[in-house]
C-alpha atoms as one frame of an Amber mdcrd trajectory, in Angstrom:
protein
   0.879 -27.953  34.790   0.827 -26.718  31.322  -2.048 -25.507  31.513  -1.385
 -23.194  35.100   1.950 -21.820  32.950  -0.241 -20.089  30.048  -3.562 -18.818
  33.054  -1.340 -18.169  35.617   0.076 -13.774  34.432   3.564 -13.888  36.767
   4.377 -17.364  34.787   3.138 -15.338  31.322   6.092 -12.786  31.764   7.234
 -12.941  27.874   3.712 -12.331  26.638   2.537  -8.992  25.310   0.616  -7.380
  27.620  -3.286  -6.790  26.583  -3.587  -3.949  24.227  -6.587  -1.322  24.434
  -9.318  -1.620  21.545  -7.587   2.534  20.552  -3.937   1.007  20.133  -5.044
  -1.152  18.008  -7.797   0.852  16.302  -5.196   3.337  15.640  -2.979   0.607
  14.520  -5.112  -0.659  12.840  -5.559   3.303  10.683  -1.563   3.370  10.647
  -1.307   0.300   8.789  -4.504   1.116   5.925  -2.180   4.177   5.526   0.524
   2.638   4.586  -1.360   0.281   2.395  -2.447   3.918   0.606   0.883   4.806
   0.246   1.602   2.333  -1.564  -0.600   2.073  -3.684  -0.596   5.732  -4.468
   3.298   5.687  -4.724   3.293   2.214  -6.614   0.193   3.763  -9.650   2.293
   7.675  -9.624   5.871   4.983 -10.736   3.381   3.872 -13.370   2.196   7.150
 -14.682   5.896   8.398 -15.196   7.304   4.784 -16.105   8.489   5.400 -19.760
   5.536   2.715 -22.293   8.388   0.638 -23.682   8.722  -1.075 -19.592   5.565
  -1.929 -19.582   5.695  -5.690 -21.279   9.188  -6.530 -19.169   6.630  -5.570
 -16.125   3.885  -7.890 -18.156   1.548  -5.696 -18.340  -0.101  -3.518 -21.690
  -0.607   0.279 -21.842  -4.383   0.336 -21.256  -3.888  -2.170 -18.047  -1.850
  -0.248 -16.867  -3.755   3.226 -17.522  -6.619   1.818 -15.784  -4.590   1.198
 -12.844  -2.765   4.536 -12.720  -6.991   5.618 -12.927  -7.699   4.186  -9.905
  -8.273   6.136  -6.787  -5.319   5.144  -3.444  -8.320   3.700  -1.620  -9.270
   1.242  -4.120  -7.626  -1.910  -4.292
């Protein structure tokens, strides 16, 4: 009986419909762009931050300079 509940479509009304490859690709692209935006915003904030606050974040000036020089697509 359990197998029937998982295989018969009428019994899985609560299950999410299968997504097309295009919609999965667009969702992955949107997620990637969101990550890039977050990296860019974080690096801008570090660049604009007062260097006296770096130790509060556990960072050195060299680490901050290295981070803010990275392009947004590099983790």
